[in-house]
N, C-alpha and C positions, 0 to 999 in steps of 0.2 A: 570508493569503488562505485562505477557507473553501471556495471554489468547488473541485468535484471535477474531476479531470482526466479527459479522454474514456475513458480506460481503467479508470478507477477504479470500483469497485462499492461500493454502500451496505453497511455492516456489517450482518451478521446479528443478529437479536434476540438478546440475552443470555438463556441459559437460566436459569429459576429453580431455586433450590435442590433442589426435589423431584424433578428429573429429571437431577441430575448423577450420574454413577457413576465409580467408581475405574478406572484403567487396569489391563487385565489383566495380572497378572505371576506367577501360581502355577504350579507344576510341572504341575498337571493341565491347565491351559491349553496349556502346551507340549507336552504328551503328546498332546493331542486334535489339535493343529495338525499334529504329525509324522505321525499316523496317516492323517489327511486327504490330506497331500502325498504320503505313501507309496503310497496307493491311487489317487492321481490323481483325487481327488474335489473337487467345489467345494461350498461351504456358502453358504447364504444369510445366515448369521450375519455372514460376511465380506463378500460382494458387496453386501448391502443395509445395511452399517455399523451393524448392530444393537447398541443400548446396553447390552444384557444379555449380550453375548458373553462378557465376564470371567467372570460367575457361572455361566452354563451351561456353558462349556467346563472350567472348574474341576471341575464335577461330572461331566463327560465327557457331556454333553448337548448335541447338534449337529443342526441341520437340513440333511439332505444336499439340494443342487440339482442334480438330473440334467439331462441334454440339453445339457451345456456351460455356459459362463459368459457367452454372449452372447445378447441377446434381440432378437427382431424388431420388438418395439415401442419406443416411446420415451414412457413415462408421465411425467408431470411431477413425480411424487413419488419415483421410484425411481432407485437408485443404481447398478443393474445396466447394465453397458454395452450399447449398441445397435450392431447391425451384422449382417453375414452370418455365422451360426453355422458351426461346424465339423461335419463329418459325425458321426453317432451313434456312440457308441463301445460296440461290442458287448459289451466287458468290464464295462462299468459296472454291470449288475444285479449280478454277481458279486461285485464290489468293495464294493458297498452292503451286500450280505449279509455279507461278511467282516468289515465295520465293525461291524455289529450284533452279531456273535458277539465279536470282540475286544473291544468296548467293554462286553458283558454287558448290552445294552440290553434292558429290559423293553418299552420302547415307543420307536418310531423314527418320525421325521416326515421325509417325502420331499416335495419341491417341485420346481418346474422353472422355467426361463425360459419365454417364449412361443416356440413354434416354427411360426409361420404358414407356413414354408417347407416343412413336412413334410406329405404327404397326409393323415395322421392327427393333425395337430397334435403329435404325440409321445405318444399315448395308449397305443400298443402297448409303448413303452418303460417307462411306468409298470406296465403288466401284468406285463412281464419281471421288474421290480425286486420286485414284491409276490410273484410266484412265487418268485424267488430266496431271499427272505427267509424265506417260508414253509417252503421246504425246509431251510435252513441253520439257522433259529433259529424253531422252530414255536410257541414260547411267547411270542416277541416279538409285541406288538400294533402295528398298522401305521396310521399316519395319513398321508394324502396331502393335499397343498394344490396343487390344479391351476389352470392358467390357464383361460380361458373357451373354448378350443377354436373360435376364431371360424369359423363356416360349416361346422362339422364336429362340433359338440356333440353331436348324437344318436347318432351311431356311437360316438364317443370315450367318451361317458359309459356307453353299453351295455357297452362292452367291459370298462371299468375296474371297473364295479360287478359285473360277472361274476366279477372276480377277487377280489372280497370283502374290501376293505380295512376295517379297523375303524371309521374315521372319513373322511369325505370332507369335506374343508374347500375352499371357494372363496370368496374375500373380494370383497364388494362395494366395500369401500375408502372410499367416500364417498356423499354424498347425490346423487340424479339430477341436480339442477342444476349440479353441478360436474362432471360427467363431460367435457364438451366442453373443458375447460381441464386438469383433473387426469388423466383417464383416457381420452383421445380415441379410442384405437383399439378401445375397448370399448363395450358397450351395458348400461345398468343392468337392463332387463328380460330380457335374454339371460341375464345372470349369473343372475338370480332364477330363470328357467325351467330353468337347469342344476341348480341346487339342489333345485328342486321334482322334476325327473325322477329324481334320486337316490333319493328317497324312495318315488316310485311304482314304481321298478324294484325296490327291496329296502328295505323299511320297518326292517329290522333294523339296517341302517348308520346310524351316528350321523352328523348332517350338522352343519357348522359354518361360521360365516362371521364376517368382522370389519370394523370401519370405523376410520378415523383421524379423530381430532378436531383442530381447529385450523386448518383449512383454510377457514374462512368460512361454514361450515354454520350454519343456525338450529337452535334447540332443537326446535321442532315438526317440522322435517324430519328430524332424528335419530329423533323418535318414530315418523314415518311409515316410516322404514326398518325399525325393529323390527317394526312391525306387517306390513309387506311379508315379512319373513323369517319371522314367524310363520305367515303365510298359506302360505308354502312349507314349512312344518313343520320349520324349522331348528332344531335342538336346543340349539345352544351358540353364543353371541354374544361375541365379543371386542372390546374398545373400548381404543384406546390414543392417545397423543399424537403426531400428526405432528411430525417432526423434519426439518429442511431438510437435506439430505446435503451440498450445495454451494451456492453463490451462483447457479449455473445453473438450479436446481431451484425449484419452487413455493414462495413465502414462507410462513412460519408467520404466519397471521393473528391466532392467539390462542394463548396457552398456558392451557389448560384446567386448573382447579385439581383437586386430589385430591378436594375436596367435591363438585365438580360431576360428577365421574366417579362417586363413590358414589351421587348422586342419580340419574344415568342408570342405574346398575346396579339400584337398587331399581325403577325404572319397568319395566325389561327383566324383573325376576323376576316382577313382577306381570303381565306380558303372557304368561307362560307357558313361558319358556325353561328347559330342563332345567338349565343353568348358564350363569352370566355371570361374565366375567373384565373388570373395567373399572377402570383406573388409568392414569396417565401412561405407565408403563413397560411396559404389557401390549403383547404382540406375539402374533402368530398361534400360534406354537409354544412360548412362554414357559410352562414348568411343565406341558408338555403331557401327560407321563405321569401326573402326579398328578392333572390336571384330568380325564383319561380315566377314571381309577377313580372320582372323584368323580361323573362324568356317568353312568357305568354302575351306581353305587350308586343314585343318584337316580332313574333309570329303573325300576330293580327296586322301589324304594319306591313309585313311583307306580302301577306295575302291581299290586303287592300291595294297595295301598289301593282301587285300582278293582275288584280281584276280591273284596274283603271284603264279606261279606253286610250289608245294612243292619241297624243295631241296632234 
């Protein structure tokens, strides 16, 4: 009998060779995990089941997820658990700063769950974390990856921009057509306006956004997202393959080839992004420190070129 039982689930699509990674086993991985548990911190590396966790944690790179491990949204692509979050931890900013110091981080990425239950969406905790890191590790550059702060974006973004992170990241995630099924709690143009407002408030802050491919998007739709990002003056675009965390999540419609990612990257560069990271394993904070240095160098070169007198 080939018929499925009522409780059986169809098998997930087999991953192609180009996105298979080795299980983490290094001493550096174990040390990073120990430090995160010691400081009672959550990482998006674990919660989102990132395929790069072995490589990043071996190098003592980790993306800290503040405001707890429980999200008030239920996006179809995300592996973070949904429910009523715990109270905000007042010691969390200090613990994040201590991790930055103990790991000797030159660049740190801080993200969060959605906290629609909080009056400010969690914006003030981002500010406290930035301030704590600046005090404890003044040479560490800070990249934040925030939610959309639904119905609170103007005040939340103003508050965070005033704290002056080096990079403000907010992911659009997918094309507008797929928002109702993939990101139902969010609105595409609200996220786009958030990114635009960061630049209007402080043009010196680098802005960054990312999309997942393989969810059923069309090529021209991806090109339009690139144009929308450039209209919002986004500096850095990341593009990676969507991977289905569990059978309950949105299915992978297509495994996009490395060659297709390269083609998208070439188009994005032609549209004027300062930096583009596009590959099956690319994630928002993958190689974030190295990418920040490259982005800063690219901006300086661009400004120098604009200032040079005509021959």
